[in-house]
C-alpha positions, 0 to 999 in steps of 0.5 A: 621651838616656838618661831615668831618669824623667819626672813631673808634680809641683810644684817642690820646691827653689829660688825656684820652690818650689811651682810645678806643673812637668814634670820630665824626669830624665836618667840619668848623671852625672860626679859621685858625691856621697856623699849623692846622693838620686837614686843611680839616675841616678849610682851605679847609673844606670838608664833608657832611650833616649827620642827627642826626639819621644817626650819632646815628646809626653809634655810635650804631654800636660800643656798646663796645665803652663807650667814644665818642669825638666830635671834628673838626674843631670847634663843638661849632660852630654848634647849632646841637651839643647840640641835638647830645651830649644830645642824647649821654648822654641818651646812657650813654656814656662819652662825650668829646667835643674838642673845641678851647674855642672861642664859647659857646653852652649848650652842654652835656659834661663830659670832655671839652677839651679846646685848646686855640690858642696861638699867635704861631698859627696866620697864618701871611704868610700863605694864603697871611696873609688874615686870620691873623687879623681875626684869632688873634681877634677870637683866645682867648675869655676870657668870653667863656674860663671862662664859659667853665672852670666853667660849665664842668670838663675841661683840658687845652691843648696848642700846644707849639712851643718854650719857648716864648709861656709859658707866654701866657700859664701861663696868660691863666691858671691864667685867668680861675684859672686852677690847673697845673695838668689840663694844658697839653702842646704838642710840635708843630709838625705833625710828630713824628720827628718834635714833638720830636724836641720840646719834650725834653725841654718841658718835663722839663717845665712840671716837673718844673711847674707841667703841664702835658706833652701831646705826640700825641699818635695817630701820634706816633702810625699811623702817621699824617693821617685821620681816626686814 
């Protein structure tokens, strides 16, 4: 499968924030979010093909790490993700799969981290708008969202730009029947400064509606760069 990068760090987002984790980032995505923070896996995908054996050899080099995160890009695009995650399960590792929730694969997974893309993600102007219609058509798949949240322990993460996004968040939550504590809201922004601009009012929404506020810990600690 095509791998953009692998690295050992802490989980920066979601209910496992702060947990030392091994990240395996695939290269390739079926969406093109306007604010994508990993454009090297979507807009301009890079990387090289790794065999299953090479990936597992890398994982085995970090015996103290018990959590592995398969991320992207969109890891559920790759049929190889099934064999990889089952091999990780055989090693008794905790597996998080980070996905936009548009594609189903029968992966092994302990936490399905689903990040449905809201209308604010549509690249209306970027790239001359060539991706806008495709992105908007693919960004939400009700059947896949229901299947993923029924089959696995899950969290729903949303990137929120302004208060107009909140009704779409509520709609998706109702669609899958998610309890409020499984919904995490992240302020849109790729730097501590830009995230902070939306954080104050978003925290108040979380307090009012019972959602979790989700800062991007890795950005706060290391900045917006690769390998962290």
